[in-house]
mmCIF file of the N, C-alpha and C atoms, coordinates in Angstrom:
data_MODEL
# 
_entry.id   MODEL 
# 
loop_
_atom_site.group_PDB 
_atom_site.id 
_atom_site.type_symbol 
_atom_site.label_atom_id 
_atom_site.label_alt_id 
_atom_site.label_comp_id 
_atom_site.label_asym_id 
_atom_site.label_entity_id 
_atom_site.label_seq_id 
_atom_site.pdbx_PDB_ins_code 
_atom_site.Cartn_x 
_atom_site.Cartn_y 
_atom_site.Cartn_z 
_atom_site.occupancy 
_atom_site.B_iso_or_equiv 
_atom_site.pdbx_formal_charge 
_atom_site.auth_seq_id 
_atom_site.auth_comp_id 
_atom_site.auth_asym_id 
_atom_site.auth_atom_id 
_atom_site.pdbx_PDB_model_num 
ATOM 1   N N  . MET A 1 1  ? -19.764 -40.370 1.975   1.00 0.00 ? 1  MET A N  1 
ATOM 2   C CA . MET A 1 1  ? -19.575 -39.040 2.755   1.00 0.00 ? 1  MET A CA 1 
ATOM 3   C C  . MET A 1 1  ? -17.826 -38.694 2.650   1.00 0.00 ? 1  MET A C  1 
ATOM 4   N N  . ARG A 1 2  ? -17.920 -37.451 2.706   1.00 0.00 ? 2  ARG A N  1 
ATOM 5   C CA . ARG A 1 2  ? -16.600 -37.039 2.498   1.00 0.00 ? 2  ARG A CA 1 
ATOM 6   C C  . ARG A 1 2  ? -16.421 -36.364 4.104   1.00 0.00 ? 2  ARG A C  1 
ATOM 7   N N  . SER A 1 3  ? -15.231 -36.711 4.566   1.00 0.00 ? 3  SER A N  1 
ATOM 8   C CA . SER A 1 3  ? -14.867 -35.940 5.361   1.00 0.00 ? 3  SER A CA 1 
ATOM 9   C C  . SER A 1 3  ? -13.737 -34.616 5.236   1.00 0.00 ? 3  SER A C  1 
ATOM 10  N N  . SER A 1 4  ? -13.492 -33.655 6.112   1.00 0.00 ? 4  SER A N  1 
ATOM 11  C CA . SER A 1 4  ? -12.809 -32.577 5.801   1.00 0.00 ? 4  SER A CA 1 
ATOM 12  C C  . SER A 1 4  ? -12.044 -32.352 6.870   1.00 0.00 ? 4  SER A C  1 
ATOM 13  N N  . THR A 1 5  ? -10.637 -31.965 6.950   1.00 0.00 ? 5  THR A N  1 
ATOM 14  C CA . THR A 1 5  ? -9.668  -31.380 7.980   1.00 0.00 ? 5  THR A CA 1 
ATOM 15  C C  . THR A 1 5  ? -9.617  -30.075 7.704   1.00 0.00 ? 5  THR A C  1 
ATOM 16  N N  . TYR A 1 6  ? -9.970  -28.878 8.798   1.00 0.00 ? 6  TYR A N  1 
ATOM 17  C CA . TYR A 1 6  ? -9.572  -27.726 8.781   1.00 0.00 ? 6  TYR A CA 1 
ATOM 18  C C  . TYR A 1 6  ? -8.254  -27.573 9.804   1.00 0.00 ? 6  TYR A C  1 
ATOM 19  N N  . ARG A 1 7  ? -7.472  -26.569 9.501   1.00 0.00 ? 7  ARG A N  1 
ATOM 20  C CA . ARG A 1 7  ? -6.395  -26.336 10.069  1.00 0.00 ? 7  ARG A CA 1 
ATOM 21  C C  . ARG A 1 7  ? -6.335  -24.757 10.072  1.00 0.00 ? 7  ARG A C  1 
ATOM 22  N N  . PHE A 1 8  ? -6.413  -24.614 11.429  1.00 0.00 ? 8  PHE A N  1 
ATOM 23  C CA . PHE A 1 8  ? -6.459  -22.725 11.503  1.00 0.00 ? 8  PHE A CA 1 
ATOM 24  C C  . PHE A 1 8  ? -4.766  -22.572 11.652  1.00 0.00 ? 8  PHE A C  1 
ATOM 25  N N  . THR A 1 9  ? -4.599  -21.497 11.196  1.00 0.00 ? 9  THR A N  1 
ATOM 26  C CA . THR A 1 9  ? -3.274  -21.312 11.394  1.00 0.00 ? 9  THR A CA 1 
ATOM 27  C C  . THR A 1 9  ? -2.901  -19.468 11.594  1.00 0.00 ? 9  THR A C  1 
ATOM 28  N N  . GLU A 1 10 ? -2.157  -19.250 12.170  1.00 0.00 ? 10 GLU A N  1 
ATOM 29  C CA . GLU A 1 10 ? -1.894  -18.131 12.532  1.00 0.00 ? 10 GLU A CA 1 
ATOM 30  C C  . GLU A 1 10 ? -0.948  -17.179 11.680  1.00 0.00 ? 10 GLU A C  1 
ATOM 31  N N  . TRP A 1 11 ? -1.004  -16.176 11.342  1.00 0.00 ? 11 TRP A N  1 
ATOM 32  C CA . TRP A 1 11 ? -0.188  -15.431 10.258  1.00 0.00 ? 11 TRP A CA 1 
ATOM 33  C C  . TRP A 1 11 ? 0.479   -14.544 10.774  1.00 0.00 ? 11 TRP A C  1 
ATOM 34  N N  . THR A 1 12 ? 1.605   -13.899 10.089  1.00 0.00 ? 12 THR A N  1 
ATOM 35  C CA . THR A 1 12 ? 2.525   -12.521 10.689  1.00 0.00 ? 12 THR A CA 1 
ATOM 36  C C  . THR A 1 12 ? 2.628   -12.204 9.297   1.00 0.00 ? 12 THR A C  1 
ATOM 37  N N  . LEU A 1 13 ? 2.691   -10.574 9.350   1.00 0.00 ? 13 LEU A N  1 
ATOM 38  C CA . LEU A 1 13 ? 3.128   -9.662  8.042   1.00 0.00 ? 13 LEU A CA 1 
ATOM 39  C C  . LEU A 1 13 ? 4.425   -9.271  8.260   1.00 0.00 ? 13 LEU A C  1 
ATOM 40  N N  . SER A 1 14 ? 5.328   -9.414  7.571   1.00 0.00 ? 14 SER A N  1 
ATOM 41  C CA . SER A 1 14 ? 6.835   -8.706  7.477   1.00 0.00 ? 14 SER A CA 1 
ATOM 42  C C  . SER A 1 14 ? 7.070   -7.738  6.200   1.00 0.00 ? 14 SER A C  1 
ATOM 43  N N  . ALA A 1 15 ? 7.546   -6.424  6.403   1.00 0.00 ? 15 ALA A N  1 
ATOM 44  C CA . ALA A 1 15 ? 7.449   -5.745  5.638   1.00 0.00 ? 15 ALA A CA 1 
ATOM 45  C C  . ALA A 1 15 ? 8.821   -6.179  4.539   1.00 0.00 ? 15 ALA A C  1 
ATOM 46  N N  . VAL A 1 16 ? 8.277   -6.305  3.056   1.00 0.00 ? 16 VAL A N  1 
ATOM 47  C CA . VAL A 1 16 ? 9.785   -6.460  1.960   1.00 0.00 ? 16 VAL A CA 1 
ATOM 48  C C  . VAL A 1 16 ? 10.788  -6.018  2.278   1.00 0.00 ? 16 VAL A C  1 
ATOM 49  N N  . PRO A 1 17 ? 11.988  -6.545  2.363   1.00 0.00 ? 17 PRO A N  1 
ATOM 50  C CA . PRO A 1 17 ? 13.269  -5.823  2.516   1.00 0.00 ? 17 PRO A CA 1 
ATOM 51  C C  . PRO A 1 17 ? 13.244  -5.284  1.441   1.00 0.00 ? 17 PRO A C  1 
ATOM 52  N N  . GLY A 1 18 ? 13.833  -3.890  1.681   1.00 0.00 ? 18 GLY A N  1 
ATOM 53  C CA . GLY A 1 18 ? 13.955  -2.895  0.527   1.00 0.00 ? 18 GLY A CA 1 
ATOM 54  C C  . GLY A 1 18 ? 12.780  -2.204  -0.013  1.00 0.00 ? 18 GLY A C  1 
ATOM 55  N N  . ALA A 1 19 ? 11.974  -2.434  0.431   1.00 0.00 ? 19 ALA A N  1 
ATOM 56  C CA . ALA A 1 19 ? 10.374  -1.963  0.053   1.00 0.00 ? 19 ALA A CA 1 
ATOM 57  C C  . ALA A 1 19 ? 10.023  -0.595  1.071   1.00 0.00 ? 19 ALA A C  1 
ATOM 58  N N  . GLU A 1 20 ? 10.395  0.718   0.341   1.00 0.00 ? 20 GLU A N  1 
ATOM 59  C CA . GLU A 1 20 ? 10.226  1.696   1.523   1.00 0.00 ? 20 GLU A CA 1 
ATOM 60  C C  . GLU A 1 20 ? 8.646   2.094   1.159   1.00 0.00 ? 20 GLU A C  1 
ATOM 61  N N  . ILE A 1 21 ? 8.064   2.768   2.123   1.00 0.00 ? 21 ILE A N  1 
ATOM 62  C CA . ILE A 1 21 ? 6.810   3.776   2.091   1.00 0.00 ? 21 ILE A CA 1 
ATOM 63  C C  . ILE A 1 21 ? 6.873   4.384   0.703   1.00 0.00 ? 21 ILE A C  1 
ATOM 64  N N  . ARG A 1 22 ? 5.407   4.391   -0.118  1.00 0.00 ? 22 ARG A N  1 
ATOM 65  C CA . ARG A 1 22 ? 5.405   4.939   -1.092  1.00 0.00 ? 22 ARG A CA 1 
ATOM 66  C C  . ARG A 1 22 ? 4.260   5.906   -0.862  1.00 0.00 ? 22 ARG A C  1 
ATOM 67  N N  . TYR A 1 23 ? 4.142   7.036   -1.774  1.00 0.00 ? 23 TYR A N  1 
ATOM 68  C CA . TYR A 1 23 ? 2.696   8.035   -1.678  1.00 0.00 ? 23 TYR A CA 1 
ATOM 69  C C  . TYR A 1 23 ? 2.407   7.821   -3.214  1.00 0.00 ? 23 TYR A C  1 
ATOM 70  N N  . TYR A 1 24 ? 1.074   8.471   -2.843  1.00 0.00 ? 24 TYR A N  1 
ATOM 71  C CA . TYR A 1 24 ? 0.065   8.699   -4.099  1.00 0.00 ? 24 TYR A CA 1 
ATOM 72  C C  . TYR A 1 24 ? -0.977  9.709   -4.014  1.00 0.00 ? 24 TYR A C  1 
ATOM 73  N N  . GLY A 1 25 ? -0.840  10.857  -5.095  1.00 0.00 ? 25 GLY A N  1 
ATOM 74  C CA . GLY A 1 25 ? -2.246  11.774  -4.636  1.00 0.00 ? 25 GLY A CA 1 
ATOM 75  C C  . GLY A 1 25 ? -3.097  11.329  -5.247  1.00 0.00 ? 25 GLY A C  1 
ATOM 76  N N  . LYS A 1 26 ? -4.588  11.512  -4.805  1.00 0.00 ? 26 LYS A N  1 
ATOM 77  C CA . LYS A 1 26 ? -6.196  10.747  -5.710  1.00 0.00 ? 26 LYS A CA 1 
ATOM 78  C C  . LYS A 1 26 ? -6.726  11.828  -5.872  1.00 0.00 ? 26 LYS A C  1 
ATOM 79  N N  . CYS A 1 27 ? -7.555  12.715  -6.982  1.00 0.00 ? 27 CYS A N  1 
ATOM 80  C CA . CYS A 1 27 ? -8.548  13.606  -6.710  1.00 0.00 ? 27 CYS A CA 1 
ATOM 81  C C  . CYS A 1 27 ? -9.860  12.592  -6.150  1.00 0.00 ? 27 CYS A C  1 
ATOM 82  N N  . LEU A 1 28 ? -10.595 13.117  -5.387  1.00 0.00 ? 28 LEU A N  1 
ATOM 83  C CA . LEU A 1 28 ? -11.803 12.708  -4.837  1.00 0.00 ? 28 LEU A CA 1 
ATOM 84  C C  . LEU A 1 28 ? -13.138 13.184  -5.818  1.00 0.00 ? 28 LEU A C  1 
ATOM 85  N N  . GLU A 1 29 ? -12.784 13.673  -6.850  1.00 0.00 ? 29 GLU A N  1 
ATOM 86  C CA . GLU A 1 29 ? -13.854 14.657  -7.825  1.00 0.00 ? 29 GLU A CA 1 
ATOM 87  C C  . GLU A 1 29 ? -13.857 13.587  -8.628  1.00 0.00 ? 29 GLU A C  1 
ATOM 88  N N  . CYS A 1 30 ? -12.652 13.434  -9.540  1.00 0.00 ? 30 CYS A N  1 
ATOM 89  C CA . CYS A 1 30 ? -12.733 12.634  -10.692 1.00 0.00 ? 30 CYS A CA 1 
ATOM 90  C C  . CYS A 1 30 ? -12.122 11.371  -10.748 1.00 0.00 ? 30 CYS A C  1 
ATOM 91  N N  . PHE A 1 31 ? -11.358 11.205  -9.493  1.00 0.00 ? 31 PHE A N  1 
ATOM 92  C CA . PHE A 1 31 ? -10.770 10.031  -9.087  1.00 0.00 ? 31 PHE A CA 1 
ATOM 93  C C  . PHE A 1 31 ? -9.082  9.489   -10.173 1.00 0.00 ? 31 PHE A C  1 
ATOM 94  N N  . ALA A 1 32 ? -8.920  10.553  -10.647 1.00 0.00 ? 32 ALA A N  1 
ATOM 95  C CA . ALA A 1 32 ? -7.753  10.638  -11.055 1.00 0.00 ? 32 ALA A CA 1 
ATOM 96  C C  . ALA A 1 32 ? -6.793  10.422  -10.156 1.00 0.00 ? 32 ALA A C  1 
ATOM 97  N N  . GLN A 1 33 ? -5.439  9.832   -10.312 1.00 0.00 ? 33 GLN A N  1 
ATOM 98  C CA . GLN A 1 33 ? -4.450  9.796   -9.613  1.00 0.00 ? 33 GLN A CA 1 
ATOM 99  C C  . GLN A 1 33 ? -3.236  9.455   -9.800  1.00 0.00 ? 33 GLN A C  1 
ATOM 100 N N  . SER A 1 34 ? -1.916  9.994   -9.089  1.00 0.00 ? 34 SER A N  1 
ATOM 101 C CA . SER A 1 34 ? -0.745  9.987   -9.558  1.00 0.00 ? 34 SER A CA 1 
ATOM 102 C C  . SER A 1 34 ? -0.096  8.824   -9.506  1.00 0.00 ? 34 SER A C  1 
ATOM 103 N N  . THR A 1 35 ? 1.180   8.700   -9.979  1.00 0.00 ? 35 THR A N  1 
ATOM 104 C CA . THR A 1 35 ? 2.203   7.149   -9.842  1.00 0.00 ? 35 THR A CA 1 
ATOM 105 C C  . THR A 1 35 ? 2.589   7.530   -8.372  1.00 0.00 ? 35 THR A C  1 
ATOM 106 N N  . ASP A 1 36 ? 2.828   6.685   -8.107  1.00 0.00 ? 36 ASP A N  1 
ATOM 107 C CA . ASP A 1 36 ? 3.899   6.749   -6.774  1.00 0.00 ? 36 ASP A CA 1 
ATOM 108 C C  . ASP A 1 36 ? 5.007   7.348   -7.025  1.00 0.00 ? 36 ASP A C  1 
ATOM 109 N N  . ALA A 1 37 ? 5.168   7.900   -5.715  1.00 0.00 ? 37 ALA A N  1 
ATOM 110 C CA . ALA A 1 37 ? 6.343   8.458   -5.188  1.00 0.00 ? 37 ALA A CA 1 
ATOM 111 C C  . ALA A 1 37 ? 7.131   8.128   -4.342  1.00 0.00 ? 37 ALA A C  1 
ATOM 112 N N  . GLU A 1 38 ? 8.551   8.557   -4.130  1.00 0.00 ? 38 GLU A N  1 
ATOM 113 C CA . GLU A 1 38 ? 9.325   8.276   -2.932  1.00 0.00 ? 38 GLU A CA 1 
ATOM 114 C C  . GLU A 1 38 ? 8.994   8.833   -1.593  1.00 0.00 ? 38 GLU A C  1 
ATOM 115 N N  . VAL A 1 39 ? 8.411   10.553  -1.992  1.00 0.00 ? 39 VAL A N  1 
ATOM 116 C CA . VAL A 1 39 ? 7.903   11.715  -0.759  1.00 0.00 ? 39 VAL A CA 1 
ATOM 117 C C  . VAL A 1 39 ? 6.650   11.892  -0.884  1.00 0.00 ? 39 VAL A C  1 
ATOM 118 N N  . PRO A 1 40 ? 6.206   12.401  0.198   1.00 0.00 ? 40 PRO A N  1 
ATOM 119 C CA . PRO A 1 40 ? 4.778   12.875  0.274   1.00 0.00 ? 40 PRO A CA 1 
ATOM 120 C C  . PRO A 1 40 ? 4.818   14.211  -0.703  1.00 0.00 ? 40 PRO A C  1 
ATOM 121 N N  . ASP A 1 41 ? 5.706   15.017  -0.709  1.00 0.00 ? 41 ASP A N  1 
ATOM 122 C CA . ASP A 1 41 ? 5.665   16.277  -1.681  1.00 0.00 ? 41 ASP A CA 1 
ATOM 123 C C  . ASP A 1 41 ? 5.585   16.084  -2.840  1.00 0.00 ? 41 ASP A C  1 
ATOM 124 N N  . GLU A 1 42 ? 6.054   14.901  -3.701  1.00 0.00 ? 42 GLU A N  1 
ATOM 125 C CA . GLU A 1 42 ? 5.870   14.733  -5.144  1.00 0.00 ? 42 GLU A CA 1 
ATOM 126 C C  . GLU A 1 42 ? 4.270   14.564  -5.186  1.00 0.00 ? 42 GLU A C  1 
ATOM 127 N N  . ALA A 1 43 ? 3.683   13.739  -4.299  1.00 0.00 ? 43 ALA A N  1 
ATOM 128 C CA . ALA A 1 43 ? 2.278   13.388  -4.252  1.00 0.00 ? 43 ALA A CA 1 
ATOM 129 C C  . ALA A 1 43 ? 1.140   14.347  -4.099  1.00 0.00 ? 43 ALA A C  1 
ATOM 130 N N  . GLN A 1 44 ? 1.741   14.965  -3.300  1.00 0.00 ? 44 GLN A N  1 
ATOM 131 C CA . GLN A 1 44 ? 0.981   16.899  -2.674  1.00 0.00 ? 44 GLN A CA 1 
ATOM 132 C C  . GLN A 1 44 ? 1.469   17.715  -4.249  1.00 0.00 ? 44 GLN A C  1 
ATOM 133 N N  . LEU A 1 45 ? 2.112   17.947  -4.636  1.00 0.00 ? 45 LEU A N  1 
ATOM 134 C CA . LEU A 1 45 ? 2.696   18.546  -6.249  1.00 0.00 ? 45 LEU A CA 1 
ATOM 135 C C  . LEU A 1 45 ? 1.677   18.251  -7.150  1.00 0.00 ? 45 LEU A C  1 
ATOM 136 N N  . TRP A 1 46 ? 1.734   16.869  -7.137  1.00 0.00 ? 46 TRP A N  1 
ATOM 137 C CA . TRP A 1 46 ? 0.418   16.507  -8.240  1.00 0.00 ? 46 TRP A CA 1 
ATOM 138 C C  . TRP A 1 46 ? -0.797  16.720  -8.058  1.00 0.00 ? 46 TRP A C  1 
ATOM 139 N N  . CYS A 1 47 ? -1.309  16.566  -6.681  1.00 0.00 ? 47 CYS A N  1 
ATOM 140 C CA . CYS A 1 47 ? -2.749  17.392  -6.296  1.00 0.00 ? 47 CYS A CA 1 
ATOM 141 C C  . CYS A 1 47 ? -2.712  18.964  -6.852  1.00 0.00 ? 47 CYS A C  1 
ATOM 142 N N  . LEU A 1 48 ? -1.682  19.382  -6.440  1.00 0.00 ? 48 LEU A N  1 
ATOM 143 C CA . LEU A 1 48 ? -1.771  21.106  -7.058  1.00 0.00 ? 48 LEU A CA 1 
ATOM 144 C C  . LEU A 1 48 ? -1.827  21.449  -8.397  1.00 0.00 ? 48 LEU A C  1 
ATOM 145 N N  . LYS A 1 49 ? -0.873  20.443  -9.052  1.00 0.00 ? 49 LYS A N  1 
ATOM 146 C CA . LYS A 1 49 ? -1.144  20.454  -10.627 1.00 0.00 ? 49 LYS A CA 1 
ATOM 147 C C  . LYS A 1 49 ? -2.333  20.243  -10.985 1.00 0.00 ? 49 LYS A C  1 
ATOM 148 N N  . HIS A 1 50 ? -2.829  19.002  -10.689 1.00 0.00 ? 50 HIS A N  1 
ATOM 149 C CA . HIS A 1 50 ? -3.995  18.704  -11.240 1.00 0.00 ? 50 HIS A CA 1 
ATOM 150 C C  . HIS A 1 50 ? -5.292  19.652  -11.032 1.00 0.00 ? 50 HIS A C  1 
ATOM 151 N N  . ALA A 1 51 ? -5.040  20.187  -9.693  1.00 0.00 ? 51 ALA A N  1 
ATOM 152 C CA . ALA A 1 51 ? -5.959  21.517  -9.305  1.00 0.00 ? 51 ALA A CA 1 
ATOM 153 C C  . ALA A 1 51 ? -6.073  22.105  -10.317 1.00 0.00 ? 51 ALA A C  1 
ATOM 154 N N  . GLY A 1 52 ? -4.842  22.930  -10.688 1.00 0.00 ? 52 GLY A N  1 
ATOM 155 C CA . GLY A 1 52 ? -4.778  24.003  -11.783 1.00 0.00 ? 52 GLY A CA 1 
ATOM 156 C C  . GLY A 1 52 ? -5.173  23.660  -13.127 1.00 0.00 ? 52 GLY A C  1 
ATOM 157 N N  . LEU A 1 53 ? -5.075  22.281  -13.368 1.00 0.00 ? 53 LEU A N  1 
ATOM 158 C CA . LEU A 1 53 ? -5.272  22.104  -14.694 1.00 0.00 ? 53 LEU A CA 1 
ATOM 159 C C  . LEU A 1 53 ? -7.050  21.471  -14.607 1.00 0.00 ? 53 LEU A C  1 
ATOM 160 N N  . SER A 1 54 ? -7.619  20.826  -13.716 1.00 0.00 ? 54 SER A N  1 
ATOM 161 C CA . SER A 1 54 ? -8.731  20.497  -13.737 1.00 0.00 ? 54 SER A CA 1 
ATOM 162 C C  . SER A 1 54 ? -9.895  21.242  -12.881 1.00 0.00 ? 54 SER A C  1 
ATOM 163 N N  . ARG A 1 55 ? -9.432  22.121  -12.236 1.00 0.00 ? 55 ARG A N  1 
ATOM 164 C CA . ARG A 1 55 ? -10.312 22.872  -11.006 1.00 0.00 ? 55 ARG A CA 1 
ATOM 165 C C  . ARG A 1 55 ? -10.950 22.041  -10.151 1.00 0.00 ? 55 ARG A C  1 
ATOM 166 N N  . CYS A 1 56 ? -10.364 20.559  -9.564  1.00 0.00 ? 56 CYS A N  1 
ATOM 167 C CA . CYS A 1 56 ? -10.969 19.628  -9.039  1.00 0.00 ? 56 CYS A CA 1 
ATOM 168 C C  . CYS A 1 56 ? -10.498 20.315  -7.451  1.00 0.00 ? 56 CYS A C  1 
ATOM 169 N N  . THR A 1 57 ? -11.142 20.353  -6.625  1.00 0.00 ? 57 THR A N  1 
ATOM 170 C CA . THR A 1 57 ? -10.531 20.740  -5.193  1.00 0.00 ? 57 THR A CA 1 
ATOM 171 C C  . THR A 1 57 ? -10.391 19.767  -4.028  1.00 0.00 ? 57 THR A C  1 
ATOM 172 N N  . ARG A 1 58 ? -10.664 18.709  -3.983  1.00 0.00 ? 58 ARG A N  1 
ATOM 173 C CA . ARG A 1 58 ? -10.758 17.637  -3.022  1.00 0.00 ? 58 ARG A CA 1 
ATOM 174 C C  . ARG A 1 58 ? -9.486  16.582  -3.222  1.00 0.00 ? 58 ARG A C  1 
ATOM 175 N N  . TYR A 1 59 ? -8.897  16.411  -2.628  1.00 0.00 ? 59 TYR A N  1 
ATOM 176 C CA . TYR A 1 59 ? -7.977  15.156  -2.511  1.00 0.00 ? 59 TYR A CA 1 
ATOM 177 C C  . TYR A 1 59 ? -7.360  14.314  -1.565  1.00 0.00 ? 59 TYR A C  1 
ATOM 178 N N  . GLU A 1 60 ? -7.046  13.073  -1.676  1.00 0.00 ? 60 GLU A N  1 
ATOM 179 C CA . GLU A 1 60 ? -6.103  12.569  -0.632  1.00 0.00 ? 60 GLU A CA 1 
ATOM 180 C C  . GLU A 1 60 ? -4.791  12.357  -1.034  1.00 0.00 ? 60 GLU A C  1 
ATOM 181 N N  . VAL A 1 61 ? -4.120  11.893  -0.125  1.00 0.00 ? 61 VAL A N  1 
ATOM 182 C CA . VAL A 1 61 ? -2.725  11.695  -0.362  1.00 0.00 ? 61 VAL A CA 1 
ATOM 183 C C  . VAL A 1 61 ? -2.158  10.053  0.341   1.00 0.00 ? 61 VAL A C  1 
ATOM 184 N N  . HIS A 1 62 ? -1.956  9.287   0.105   1.00 0.00 ? 62 HIS A N  1 
ATOM 185 C CA . HIS A 1 62 ? -2.056  7.824   0.398   1.00 0.00 ? 62 HIS A CA 1 
ATOM 186 C C  . HIS A 1 62 ? -0.431  7.337   0.693   1.00 0.00 ? 62 HIS A C  1 
ATOM 187 N N  . ALA A 1 63 ? -0.564  6.435   1.622   1.00 0.00 ? 63 ALA A N  1 
ATOM 188 C CA . ALA A 1 63 ? 1.004   6.478   2.220   1.00 0.00 ? 63 ALA A CA 1 
ATOM 189 C C  . ALA A 1 63 ? 0.838   4.839   1.993   1.00 0.00 ? 63 ALA A C  1 
ATOM 190 N N  . PHE A 1 64 ? 1.735   3.515   1.249   1.00 0.00 ? 64 PHE A N  1 
ATOM 191 C CA . PHE A 1 64 ? 1.357   2.187   1.422   1.00 0.00 ? 64 PHE A CA 1 
ATOM 192 C C  . PHE A 1 64 ? 2.830   1.697   1.736   1.00 0.00 ? 64 PHE A C  1 
ATOM 193 N N  . GLN A 1 65 ? 2.873   0.518   1.902   1.00 0.00 ? 65 GLN A N  1 
ATOM 194 C CA . GLN A 1 65 ? 4.098   -0.135  2.103   1.00 0.00 ? 65 GLN A CA 1 
ATOM 195 C C  . GLN A 1 65 ? 3.758   -1.795  1.709   1.00 0.00 ? 65 GLN A C  1 
ATOM 196 N N  . HIS A 1 66 ? 4.739   -2.343  0.969   1.00 0.00 ? 66 HIS A N  1 
ATOM 197 C CA . HIS A 1 66 ? 4.491   -3.778  0.639   1.00 0.00 ? 66 HIS A CA 1 
ATOM 198 C C  . HIS A 1 66 ? 5.238   -4.549  1.517   1.00 0.00 ? 66 HIS A C  1 
ATOM 199 N N  . PHE A 1 67 ? 4.115   -5.841  1.702   1.00 0.00 ? 67 PHE A N  1 
ATOM 200 C CA . PHE A 1 67 ? 4.437   -6.451  2.937   1.00 0.00 ? 67 PHE A CA 1 
ATOM 201 C C  . PHE A 1 67 ? 4.018   -8.099  2.593   1.00 0.00 ? 67 PHE A C  1 
ATOM 202 N N  . ASP A 1 68 ? 4.955   -8.744  2.971   1.00 0.00 ? 68 ASP A N  1 
ATOM 203 C CA . ASP A 1 68 ? 4.583   -10.517 2.812   1.00 0.00 ? 68 ASP A CA 1 
ATOM 204 C C  . ASP A 1 68 ? 3.677   -10.876 3.940   1.00 0.00 ? 68 ASP A C  1 
ATOM 205 N N  . ALA A 1 69 ? 3.097   -12.069 3.765   1.00 0.00 ? 69 ALA A N  1 
ATOM 206 C CA . ALA A 1 69 ? 2.516   -12.762 4.799   1.00 0.00 ? 69 ALA A CA 1 
ATOM 207 C C  . ALA A 1 69 ? 2.699   -14.112 4.775   1.00 0.00 ? 69 ALA A C  1 
ATOM 208 N N  . ARG A 1 70 ? 2.745   -14.671 5.873   1.00 0.00 ? 70 ARG A N  1 
ATOM 209 C CA . ARG A 1 70 ? 3.218   -16.258 6.300   1.00 0.00 ? 70 ARG A CA 1 
ATOM 210 C C  . ARG A 1 70 ? 2.774   -16.709 7.548   1.00 0.00 ? 70 ARG A C  1 
ATOM 211 N N  . PRO A 1 71 ? 2.680   -18.029 7.421   1.00 0.00 ? 71 PRO A N  1 
ATOM 212 C CA . PRO A 1 71 ? 1.973   -18.517 8.431   1.00 0.00 ? 71 PRO A CA 1 
ATOM 213 C C  . PRO A 1 71 ? 3.207   -18.536 9.439   1.00 0.00 ? 71 PRO A C  1 
ATOM 214 N N  . THR A 1 72 ? 2.957   -18.171 11.001  1.00 0.00 ? 72 THR A N  1 
ATOM 215 C CA . THR A 1 72 ? 3.883   -17.987 11.578  1.00 0.00 ? 72 THR A CA 1 
ATOM 216 C C  . THR A 1 72 ? 4.552   -19.440 12.006  1.00 0.00 ? 72 THR A C  1 
ATOM 217 N N  . ASP A 1 73 ? 3.815   -20.572 11.597  1.00 0.00 ? 73 ASP A N  1 
ATOM 218 C CA . ASP A 1 73 ? 4.964   -21.776 12.194  1.00 0.00 ? 73 ASP A CA 1 
ATOM 219 C C  . ASP A 1 73 ? 5.577   -22.208 10.877  1.00 0.00 ? 73 ASP A C  1 
ATOM 220 N N  . SER A 1 74 ? 5.799   -21.157 9.948   1.00 0.00 ? 74 SER A N  1 
ATOM 221 C CA . SER A 1 74 ? 6.852   -21.250 8.417   1.00 0.00 ? 74 SER A CA 1 
ATOM 222 C C  . SER A 1 74 ? 8.005   -20.924 8.952   1.00 0.00 ? 74 SER A C  1 
ATOM 223 N N  . PRO A 1 75 ? 9.419   -21.645 8.575   1.00 0.00 ? 75 PRO A N  1 
ATOM 224 C CA . PRO A 1 75 ? 10.466  -21.428 8.643   1.00 0.00 ? 75 PRO A CA 1 
ATOM 225 C C  . PRO A 1 75 ? 11.030  -19.753 8.081   1.00 0.00 ? 75 PRO A C  1 
ATOM 226 N N  . ALA A 1 76 ? 10.317  -19.714 7.254   1.00 0.00 ? 76 ALA A N  1 
ATOM 227 C CA . ALA A 1 76 ? 10.514  -18.584 6.270   1.00 0.00 ? 76 ALA A CA 1 
ATOM 228 C C  . ALA A 1 76 ? 9.545   -17.041 7.046   1.00 0.00 ? 76 ALA A C  1 
ATOM 229 N N  . ALA A 1 77 ? 8.913   -17.337 7.899   1.00 0.00 ? 77 ALA A N  1 
ATOM 230 C CA . ALA A 1 77 ? 8.069   -16.676 8.594   1.00 0.00 ? 77 ALA A CA 1 
ATOM 231 C C  . ALA A 1 77 ? 8.783   -15.135 9.343   1.00 0.00 ? 77 ALA A C  1 
ATOM 232 N N  . VAL A 1 78 ? 9.698   -15.654 10.056  1.00 0.00 ? 78 VAL A N  1 
ATOM 233 C CA . VAL A 1 78 ? 10.654  -15.317 10.630  1.00 0.00 ? 78 VAL A CA 1 
ATOM 234 C C  . VAL A 1 78 ? 11.842  -14.644 9.781   1.00 0.00 ? 78 VAL A C  1 
ATOM 235 N N  . ARG A 1 79 ? 12.042  -13.601 9.682   1.00 0.00 ? 79 ARG A N  1 
ATOM 236 C CA . ARG A 1 79 ? 13.485  -13.120 8.552   1.00 0.00 ? 79 ARG A CA 1 
ATOM 237 C C  . ARG A 1 79 ? 14.328  -12.521 9.511   1.00 0.00 ? 79 ARG A C  1 
ATOM 238 N N  . PRO A 1 80 ? 15.875  -13.210 9.231   1.00 0.00 ? 80 PRO A N  1 
ATOM 239 C CA . PRO A 1 80 ? 17.043  -12.806 10.089  1.00 0.00 ? 80 PRO A CA 1 
ATOM 240 C C  . PRO A 1 80 ? 16.851  -11.105 10.045  1.00 0.00 ? 80 PRO A C  1 
ATOM 241 N N  . ASN A 1 81 ? 17.473  -10.307 10.433  1.00 0.00 ? 81 ASN A N  1 
ATOM 242 C CA . ASN A 1 81 ? 17.741  -9.088  10.084  1.00 0.00 ? 81 ASN A CA 1 
ATOM 243 C C  . ASN A 1 81 ? 19.064  -8.920  9.598   1.00 0.00 ? 81 ASN A C  1 
# 
């Protein structure tokens, strides 16, 4: 018989230093998407250009940021500012 021990750990998310919020446009009809950009205007412009070329009419603009997940009891979980 084998016994197991489970350890429950709390986790924390920290934004990756220097990783800014990024944006991309996505067509909801043909599912094409732009490359990610630093400003939402570039993602929106891609949507308009794609509409002109494809005649697709439904879009989303997504914003995202990269994070690290670490156990809260880990010394690296809390980053100094």
